[in-house]
Every structure is written in structure tokens, then in C-alpha cells.
N, C-alpha and C positions, 0 to 999 in steps of 0.2 A: 504494500500500500504506500501511501505517501503522505508526507506532512507538507502541506502547501503553505509556505510563508509567502504570500503574495504582497510584497511591499513595492509599490510602484513609485520610486523616487522621482521619476519624471512622469506624472500621471497623464500628461497630454499626448506626448508622442509615443505611441506604442506601435500599432500597426494594423492596417486593414487588409492588406494584400490578399485576402481570400474570403474571410467571413467569420469574424469572432470578435469578442469585445470584453473589456473589463472597465468598470466604472470606478473612479477614484476622485473624491473631493469635487464632484460635479463634472469632472472631465471624463470622457469616454475614450478608452484606447481600443481601437479596432484591430483585431489580430487576424485579418484575413491573410496575413502572411508574415508578420514580423514579431509579434508580441513576445516579450521576454519578461520573466519574473526572476527576482534575485534569490537563488538558493532555495532551501527548504525541501520538505518532502510532504507527501500527502497520503493519508491512509483513509480508506473508506469501507465501511460496512454500515448498512443502514439499520435503523431500529425504530421500534414503535414504543411509545411510553408504556410503562407497565400498564397493561391494557386498561383502557377506560371501561371497556365492557368485559366483565368477568365471565359471563356465559357459563355458569356452573350448572351441571345437570345432576339428576338424581343418582346416576351410576358413577359419579365421582369425576367426570371430566373436569379438568382444572379451568384454565382461562384461555382467552383468545390466543395469546402468545404460544401457549403450550399446544393448542390445536394446530396452529400454523406450523410450528416446529415438527409436529408429528406428520403432517400431511406433506410438507415441502422439504424436510431435512434430508431425505434420501436422494433428492435431486441436486443437492449441493456438493460441489467437488473441492477436494484439497489438492492443490497443484504445486508440484516441485519442478523447478527448471534448473538444469545444470548449465552454468554459464562459464565459458572460457575466459581467461584473463584478456583484457583489452588494453591496447596501448593508449587509446584516446580516453578522454574523460567521459564518464557516463552522461548520456543525454538526460537521464531521468531525474526529476526533482522529488522522487518518491522515496519512501522509507525502507523498502525491502533491501536485501543485501545488494550492494552496488556492483554493477557488472564489470567495472574496470579492473577489479581485483579478482574476478572469477569467483567461483563458489556456487552455492545453491540458493536460488530465490524461491520464496514460497508465497502463495496467494490463494485465492478462492475462485470459484466459477460455478456454473450451473448448467445442467443438461437441458437442451431445448427440443430434442426429438428422439425418435426410436433408432436413429441411425448412428447415435453416439456423438453428435455434435455438442460441444460444450462452449459456452460463451464466457469470456474473462476479459481482463484488461490487457491491452497491448504491453504495458510496462511489466507485467508479470512474466511474460514469455519472450521479451525482446532479447535478441542475441543468444537465445538458448540453443545448446547443442542437442540436448535431450529433454523431453518433458514427460513427467509421470503424473498420473491422476488417480486419486482414491475417491471412490464414490460413497456418499452417505456415511454410514458408520463402519464400512468395510475397511480392513487394514491391507487389502490387496492393492498393490500398485499396478496400474495398467499403463502401457506405453501410449503416448498420444502424439499425433502429428499436428503441427500448426498449419492449417489449410488457408488461412487468410488473416491479414492484419490491417488495421487502419490507425496509424499513429495520430492522425488529426483528431480523432474522437476517442483515442485510447481504448480501442476495442479489438479483440482477437477472437477467432473461432478455431477450436481444436476439434480433432476427430479421435475419439478414444476407442481402443480395441478392447471392448468389454462385452461379456455375455448380455444378451437382450434382457434377461431377467434382473440385471443390475442397473438398467437404465430407467430412470424415473423422471421423465421430462416435467419441467415446471411450466405452468401456463403463463404466457406473456399477457400482461394487462395493457392498460393505456395510461400514459403519463399526462395526457391532455386534460383529463378531468380531475387531476389531483389538486387539492386545496390545502392552504396553510392550516395546520391544526389536525390534519388527518393522521390517524395512528399508523405506524409502519414498524416492520420487523426486519432485522438483519440477521442472516445466518452466514457464518464464515469461520475463518481460522486465524484469529489474531494472535500474533507471536507464536504461531505454530500450535495453538490450542484448538484442535479441530472440533468441529460441530458446536461452536459457541453461538448462542443466540442472544441478541440484545433487542431492546425496544425503545421507541421514542415517538416523536411526531414529525410531520413535515414543518420545518421551521420557516422556510421561505422558498420562493420559486423565482425562476428567471435569473439565477445566478450565472456567473461565468467563471470558468477555471481554465488553466493553461494545460494543453495537451503535451505529451512527450515530443511531438513534432514542432512545438513552439507556437502553435495556433491556439486560439481560444475556443472553448466549447460552450455554446450558449444553451439557455433553457434548463440549466442544471438545477436539480432538486437539492435543497439544503435540509439537513436533518440534525436533531440533537442526539441521535442514537450513539451509543458508545462504540466507536469503531477505531481500530488501531492497525499498525502494520501487520499485514497478513490477511486483512479483510478485503483487500483490493480484488475486484472482479466478482465478488459475491453479490447475491441478489438483495435488493431492497424490495420488500414485499408489503402489499397493502392488506387491509383487514379481510379481504376476500381471498387471500392466499395467492394473489397474482403478482408477478414481477413488474414493478413500475420503474426500476432503475438499476444501474450497476454501480455499486459502491466503489469510489475511485480515489478520493482524496479527503484529507482533513486539514483544517486550519489549526495550527498549534500555537500555544503561547510561549513566549520566551525562547529558550534554547531546547526545550524538551520535545520529544517526539510523540508524546501520549495524547489521548483524546481530551479535548476541552469542551466537548458538546457542539462542535461545528464540523459537520461532515458534508460531503458532496457526492451525489450520485448522478451519473450520466443518464438522462431520461430514456426509457425503453423505446419511446417513439423514434428517437434518433437511431437507436441500435436496430430496431425492427426493419427500418428502411435499408440497412446495410447488410444484414445477415445473408440474404440470398446472393448479393454481389460477392461477399467474402468467400462463400462456399464455392461459387461457380468460377470466379476469376482470381480470387486471392487478394483483391484490393478494392478500394472504393475511390471513385473519382469525385472530386469536389470542385465547385465553381470558384473562380479566382478573378479578382478585378485588378489587383496590383497597386493599391494606394495605402498610405498611412495618413491618419488625421485625427481630429478630435471634435467633440460636440461643441457647437456654438450655443451659448446661453445668453439670455437678455443682459445679464450683468457684464459678460465678456464683450458682447457687441457694443455696449455703451462705453466701456473702458477703452476699447480699441477702435471705436468709431467705424464699426462694420456696417455694411449696407443692409444686412438682415439680422434678425435677433434669434433665429433658429436655423439649424442645418448642420452640415459637416464641413469643417474647414480642412481642406486638403493640405497636408504637410509635405509628403513625399510621394513621388510617382515612380514606381519600379521601372527601371530602364527596360525597354522592349516588352513590357507587360501590356495587358489589354488596355488599361487606361492610357498608357503612354502612346500606344498606337492610335488611340482614338483622339488624342490631342488634349487630354486633361492636363492642367497646369498646377504645379506645386508652388508653395510659398518660397520666397527668397530673401525676405527681410527678417533678420533675427530679432526676437523680443523675449522678455521674461514676464510671465504671467503667473502670479501666485507661486513663485519659485521655480516654475517650469520653463524650460527653453522652448520657444515655439517659433515657427516661421510664418510670417504674415505675407499677404499678397497673392496667395493661391486661390484657386477656385473654391467657392462655397456651394456644396451640393444641397439643394433645397427640395428636390423631387426626384423620384425614380419611377419611371413608367406612369407619370401623372399623379403618383401618390406622394403626399407631403412627407418629407423626412425632417424630423425635429432633432435627431441626434444619431450617434453611431449605432445604438442598439437597433434602431429600425433599419438602417442601411445593412447591418450585418445579417439581420433576419432575412432580408430579401435575397442577399447574396448566398446565404447558407441554404435557402430553399430552392435555389436555381441549379442548373446543370451546366457543365462546360459546353460551350457552343451557343448557349442562349444569348439573345440580344436584349439589352436594356437601354432605355433612353434616360439620360440624366439631365435634369434642369439645373444649371449652375449660374451663379452670379460671379461675373468677372469684371473687375474695374467698374462696378456699378451697373453693368449691362447684363441682361438675362440671355443665356444661350442654351440651346438644346444640343447634347452630345450623345451620339449612339456608341455603345460599347459592346463588343462581342466578348463574352466572358471566356476565359481560358481554363485550363486544367491546373489546379493548384499543385505546386511542388509538394513532395512528401514532408518536407521540413522547411523551416524558415532559413536554415543554413543553405539548403539547395537553392532556395528562392533568391538568396543574396549572393549566390555564386561561390559559396564557401565550400 
């Protein structure tokens, strides 16, 4: 899992280059291609508060958490990945054993079908030479093949060689109807303590976290469930026993790696859209626009004498990227706003396909929901004049390093 210490020292300029975002102090950093956060690790396993509904029956059935554990526990996997020593520094901001030194990384996952496919986090199996999976409460380790990975959303699909009677697929729910305050349960293997269940509530929605590839993941579910290193890849389960997210990261306090009640799960609706692609092709293609920028606020517009009070101020345009080819212009005049270095004079995006854009979150949502090759029309304000610019979206590089030519 991982401890995500997302401290954005420069909250304005992060990056949009593809489609993701992080908000800090009123500024939105769009990581469609470049966003970076400083250090830290993230661990996730979701949980539901000690059940608000106790659901006790006459024959002694305990509570809701117990019932979910009994029905879904056999479908949760304990994952071990043998990782060879790497010369380069690990990409991962997460808390499992670091890959650069080699060793064994551990995490969680869950079975999704009768063919032995298991979903987990990409960072659990990244750079793995061998992967082994234990299912449910069994101590038998089965060999597994990594059939598809997507660093941009921190998702991987494995195929496990296990007997059919040991495969207990979990039902995938929907994250679109999740509300703050909903009870949730997490099952996983924190610190190698297999078959651990925790509970909590949905603390917030529409969060953003950084993926191993350097891009932001949007629409993330925040939970107060107790999740720790080793929970990564495990299911976040709703009160109906359905998976609504993949536990992926935690926010930690100080220098510790333990849970402080702030965990994050990649929404299952994001994952559901990728599973078939990962199984059939081994990868997922994401749309990419190739800019970095920040949200314009009324206060910022007044302070900087901007022509509009809402929108996205373009900071950088990736060379030879889709936006560059379409003629979008970046800022060139340096300025300091609330301690952040920004570039003024660039285009301000106010609409995309005729829909008003008030900030980076909205722009990211549109780009993330599009596909490579799609065409979008941007309405921009340049030097006080309004222009229409058509952009054909490209295929996002696997990581921000590749995007930047590193």
C-alpha cells in the first residue's frame, strides 16, 4: 500500500497533460500529464464504521461487518510479488517494500470471475519477476500471471492458476451512487496480517490522488477505515457486499506510515471500464491534451487583472503535444501568487465543446472521459479576445517521465 504525503509546495503549476487534478489552497493542479507529489507512501484498505446496522438474528448472526466478511472474505486475495533489485529509484510513493532494493512486496486483491482473474493495484505487482496469490483463508500459494496493467489508474489484472472451487468472485457494484456517510468495509492484508477486516464510512468523494505513473486519478473515494501497508489492491465494499473501490493509498501524519483515518480508494466505475481492455490487450489507452495550468478564481482574476474570473489559465504546453499542434499558447511572464510561481499571458480556457469550464476539475473530467482521437473545441481568451481552438486528443504516455522525454 502506500502512504501518500501529498504536499504541493507549488500548488498552481502541477500539470494537465492528460487528465487529472489535485486541489490545493484554491488552486487546481491538473495532472493530465505532469503532476508530481513530494515523497510519501500510501496505503489503502477500505472500511465501514463499526456497523451502524447490527442486523442481529435469532440464530446468532452477528453484525453487518461480520456478514460481509463471511460472504466476501473468500474472494479476497493475499498477493506476494518477488521483485529484483533495480538500479533506478522506485517510481512508487507507496509503503510496500521498495522495488529498488529487491525483495518481496505484499498486497491485496480480489477475484472478479470464474476464470481466475484477480484485480489489484499496479504498484503491488510492478517490476515483479514472480507473483503468488493465496485465496481466502487458504494457505496454498498459486502462481499468477500479470495479464494487464495501467499505471495511470494504479490498476492491474492477474490470472491465477487455481482450482475452480477456490475461486469466489466478488460482485462489482457502482461507485456513482455512493454518498458521504455510507458505511463501507475493507478486507485485506495489512502488514502481512491476512484476512483482516476493518470498517468505516465514506468520508468524502471526488478526491484526487497521484498514480505511480505521475498522473492524477480523479473521483477517488475517501474513507476513514483503518487501512495500512499491505491493504493496497483490496476491495472497498458497501453495505450490500458489492465492491465500490480498490483501496490504494492513505494520507499519513508526520513521518509515520500508519493509518490516521484518511484512506483513498480508486472508484470501481473507473476500474470496470478498464478490466476488459486489460485482459484483452494488457493496457489501457487514455486521452491526452498536453497542457499544464491552474484554476482561475475571482480573487486571482482581480489581483492579476485577468479578462475573466473563471476558467483554466494555461501555464505550459507540451512540445509537439495535441494542444501545441492545435496552437494553444502558454504563459511567458513570471509572477508569484500566494507563494507560487506562475506564468501569466497564456490562454485562459473558458469552455470545452460549448460547456462552461470554471476550473481544472471540470477540464480534467472531460479529458478523462474522452478517448484518444476524439476532437474537442476549446473556447479560450487570448489578449482579451475570444477564440475557438479545435484539439485532437492524443494517447497519453504511460508516465509523466515519458511525456517529458525523460
